[in-house]
Residue, then its C-alpha position, 0 to 999 in steps of 0.5 A: x604064696x599059693x597059686x590062684x585057686x579058681x574054686x574059691x570064687x566064681x566069675x560072671x561073664x563080661x562086655x562091650x565098650x566106644x570112637x576116637x583113635x590114636x594111630x601107632x602101627x608096625x606098617x603103613x596103610x590098611x585094607x579097610x576099616x579094620x584091615x592091615x597093611x600088606x595083607x597082614x593081621x590087624x589089631x585094635x587096642x586101648x591107648x594110654x600108658x603103660x599098656x600101649x607101650x607094652x603091647x607095641x613092644x610085644x608086637x614089634x618083637x613078634x614081627x621082628x622074629x616072624x617077618x612073614x607075620x605082619x601085625x598093625x595096631x591102631x590105638x583108641x581111647x577106652x570109651x571111644x573103642x567100645x562103640x567103634x569095635x561094635x560098629x566095625x564087627x556089625x559091619x563085617x569090618x572088624x580087625x583080625x584081633x578083637x580086644x575086649x572083656x568077654x562076657x555079654x558082648x563076646x556072647x553076642x559076637x559068638x552067637x552071631x558067628x562073628x568071632x572064631x571058636x578057639x576051643x579045638x585050638x586050645x585043646x591042641x595047645x594045652x601048654x598055652x591054656x595051662x599058662x593062665x589062671x583057670x578062672x580067667x577062662x570063664x568070661x572067654x567061654x560061651x555055651x561051653x566053647x572058648x572064643x577068646x584068649x585071656x591076657x594081660x592082668x587081673x584088675x579088681x576095683x580098689x579103694x585108693x587113698x592119699x596117705x598125706x591127707x589122711x595124716x593131716x586129718x588124723x584119720x584112718x581109711x574107712x572100714x565101714x559105711x559109717x566111716x565113709x560118711x564120717x570121712x566125708x565130713x572130715x575132708x569137706x571141713x578141710x576143704x578137700x573133696x572126699x572122693x574123686x570121680x570121673x563121672x562123665x565116663x559112667x562106668x566109674x560110677x558103676x563101681x560104687x553100685x557094684x560094691x554096695x549091692x554086693x555088700x548089702x545083698x550079697x552076690x546072689x542079687x546080681x546073679x539073679x539079674x545076670x540070669x534074667x530072673x523076673x523082677x530081679x532089679x526090684x530086689x530091696x537091696x538094689x533100692x538100698x544101694x541107690x539110696x546109699x549112692x544118693x546119700x553120698x552125693x547129697x553129703x558132697x562126697x564127690x568132687x564138685x563137677x564130677x559129672x564133667x570129669x572123664x576117666x580117659x583124661x586121668x583127671x580123676x587120678x590127678x585129683x587124688x595125687x595132687x591132694x585135691x581129693x582124699x580117696x578114689x574108688x577105681x580099677x587096680x590098673x590106675x596104680x601103674x598110671x599114677x606111678x608113671x604120671x603121678x609126680x612120684x606120688x606112688x614112689x614116695x609112699x603116699x598112695x594107700x589102698x584098702x578093700x571096700x568097706x562093710x555095711x551094717x547088716x549086709x549079706x555080702x562077704x567083706x572079702x568079695x571083690x568086683x572088677x575084671x579077671x582078665x582082658x581078652x582077645x578074639x579072632x574075627x570070623x571075617x579075617x582071611x585064613x592067613x590073618x587068622x594063622x598070624x593071630x594064633x601065632x601071636x597068641x601063642x608066641x607073642x602076647x604073654x612072653x616073659x618080657x611082657x609079664x615083667x613089664x606088667x609087673x614093673x608097671x604095678x599089675x598082676x599078670x594072669x599067669x601061673x608061677x609068678x609069686x617070686x616075681x611079685x615078691x621081688x618087685x618094688x611094688x610088692x605091697x600093692x601087687x600082693x594086695x591085688x593077688x590076695x584080693x583075687x585069690x581069697x575072694x569067695x566071689x569075684x563079680x565082673x563089671x556089670x556093663x561087661x556081664x550084661x548084654x550090650x543093650x542092657x549095659x547101655x541102659x545101665x550106664x545111662x540110668x547110673x548117670x541119672x542116679x548120681x545126678x539125682x534126676x531119678x530116684x532109687x526106685x525109678x532106677x530099679x524100675x528102669x533097669x527091670x524093664x531091660x531084663x531079657x534084652 
C-alpha cells in the first residue's frame, strides 16, 4: 500500500466547537479557568472512549518520564467544549494546550495573536513534521504559518449500515440517490427507521448537506463559499441540496424524533447497532465507539460501510470525501514560557508515540502518521481501516467540515439554518438566502 499522497486532493480549512466538563487530571488544583496544578501545563480534551483513555495514558506516560513537566487534563463533551474554549480564549483564560480542528476558528485565534506561531519550531524539528501526512498541515496553516500540531487520525464521513437488517430486507447498500429513496420505503415498510440521526447536535445533519452538495455541484461550489465570493450560497446546487434533504425528511427517511437525539449521548449509534435504524451517516470515529459499546455488533461482522451514493447528473466525483484530515493542538499565547516548553516537549515526545499509534489502530482509527501500512494490514479491523485509508488516499478532493472551515460567526449561522432546514421550518431557497447573508462575516 502506498503512502498518503497529498497531491491527490486538497483540504479546506477547519473550526470551532461548545460547556459541560468531566474532570480527569494528572494533578489537583488549577491556576485559573484554563490553568494547571502547581504551575504545570494544562490541556482541555474531549471526553468519550476510546480517545479519552488513549490521551490520558499518553499524558501519564509523558509525565512519568518527565516529572518536571506536569500536564493536567480536563475533559469536556464535544458540543460543550466548542463554546467553552472560545469563551476561555477570548477572556485570556485558555489552557496551555488548545485542542481544535484548525481552519476558520484557528484563523481567528492566530490573527488575534491568541495562539503561538509554531513555524520556526517545526523547522527546527523536521523529523516531527515529516512524521505526519503532509496533507494534515493544511488546516493547521494560516497565512503561510503553522499554528497547530496535527494529531490523532483522519476522520472521513462514512455511510454505515446494519448488515443483519439488509439481509432481512434482501437489499444491498445504496449506490445512487434512487437507491436511497427506495431503501427508505423498504425499511419503513419493515417498521425500521431507514437512517439514524442525532439531529439535536446539528453538525450531524450537516454531513448530509456536505456530501449532497459535493455530489450535485462538485467541490467548486463550497470553494466559492469558503472564499466568500458574492452570492456563492445562491448557487442552484445549494438549492437542490436543500430540496434533496427535505425530500428525505418528508419520506420519513430519518428516525422519528431525530431533532431531540444528541450525538454526544451516542444514542444515534445505539439505534444502528440495536437494529432500530438500518443506516447512519457519521464520522469514521464512531467505528471505535461502536466496537467498544455496541454489544459485539462490530466484532460479529454486522456493521457494514460504504461511500456516499451518487446523484444523477451530478458534477462531483464519486470518490470525493468529506470530514476531517486530522485533529489539532495549539499552544496558548497567554501561557508562561515554562508552560509553552512543556507543551512543545509533549508535542514532540508524548502525543503520537508508538503506543498511542497502536491504541488508535486497535480502536479502529487510521493515525495520520507515515509508514503504518503494515500495522493496518495486520489489524483485526483491517477491512475498515483500509477502507478509511483508501478513501482518504484516493479522494480527488477531501472537503473539510463546513462548521470548521467557516468563521465561527458563519458556522453558527450555518448550524442554526441546517436545523431549520431539516425541520422544514424554512425552504431550501430561504436556507440559501440566509446563508448568503453571512458571506464575509
